[in-house]
C-alpha positions as CSV (number, residue, x, y, z in Angstrom):
1,X,14.3,-13.8,-1.0
2,X,16.0,-11.8,-3.6
3,X,14.7,-8.2,-5.1
4,X,13.2,-9.8,-8.0
5,X,11.5,-12.0,-6.2
6,X,10.5,-9.3,-4.0
7,X,9.2,-7.1,-7.1
8,X,7.7,-10.1,-8.2
9,X,5.3,-10.5,-5.2
10,X,4.8,-7.1,-4.6
11,X,3.8,-6.5,-8.4
12,X,1.4,-9.9,-7.7
13,X,-0.2,-8.5,-4.7
14,X,-1.1,-5.6,-6.2
15,X,-2.6,-7.4,-9.4
16,X,-4.8,-9.6,-7.2
17,X,-8.3,-9.0,-7.4
18,X,-9.0,-10.1,-3.8
19,X,-6.4,-8.2,-2.4
20,X,-7.5,-5.0,-3.9
21,X,-10.7,-5.9,-2.8
22,X,-9.7,-5.8,1.0
23,X,-8.1,-2.7,0.6
24,X,-10.9,-1.1,-0.7
25,X,-13.3,-2.9,1.7
26,X,-11.2,-1.5,4.7
27,X,-10.8,1.9,3.0
28,X,-14.4,2.5,2.6
29,X,-15.4,0.6,6.1
30,X,-13.0,3.4,7.9
31,X,-14.9,6.1,5.5
32,X,-18.0,5.2,6.7
33,X,-17.1,5.0,10.0
34,X,-15.5,8.5,10.1
35,X,-19.0,9.8,8.5
36,X,-20.6,8.4,11.0
37,X,-18.8,10.0,14.4
38,X,-19.5,12.8,15.9
39,X,-17.1,16.0,16.2
40,X,-17.0,14.9,20.1
41,X,-15.5,11.3,19.5
42,X,-11.9,12.5,19.2
43,X,-10.5,8.9,19.9
44,X,-12.8,7.2,17.4
45,X,-11.7,9.6,14.9
46,X,-8.5,9.5,15.7
47,X,-8.4,5.7,15.4
48,X,-10.0,6.0,12.4
49,X,-7.3,8.3,10.8
50,X,-4.5,6.1,12.1
51,X,-5.9,3.3,10.3
52,X,-6.2,5.1,6.8
53,X,-2.9,6.3,7.3
54,X,-1.9,2.5,7.9
55,X,-3.6,0.9,4.9
56,X,-1.9,3.9,3.1
57,X,1.6,3.3,4.1
58,X,0.9,-0.6,3.6
59,X,-0.2,0.0,-0.4
60,X,2.7,2.4,-0.6
61,X,4.8,0.0,0.3
62,X,4.1,-2.6,-1.5
63,X,4.4,0.0,-4.4
64,X,8.1,0.9,-3.4
65,X,8.9,-2.3,-3.9
66,X,7.7,-2.6,-7.4
67,X,9.2,1.3,-8.2
68,X,12.5,-0.2,-7.2
69,X,12.8,-3.2,-8.6
70,X,11.7,-1.5,-12.0
71,X,13.9,1.2,-11.4
72,X,17.1,-1.0,-10.6
73,X,16.1,-2.8,-14.1
74,X,16.6,0.3,-15.6
75,X,20.0,1.3,-13.8
76,X,21.2,-2.4,-14.7
77,X,20.6,-1.9,-18.7
78,X,21.9,2.0,-18.4
79,X,25.0,1.0,-16.1
80,X,25.9,-2.7,-16.8
81,X,29.8,-2.3,-14.8
82,X,28.6,-0.4,-11.6
């Protein structure tokens, strides 16, 4: 997949209402599970924490693909011979 195609696909994902709804619902579910868990439920809380970090990492990776594509376009315009 070309960098341009990756950027376009990533942009489509982040602008897709269903994709964003899925992320929001998963995040809300995880937060609710965290809030109702007891302080002695260490394993459950660690699992929830890990899931939250993974969700953020996935979203951040997709965002990074878009930002990299934008930066490459700017650099191409500024330095077409590099």
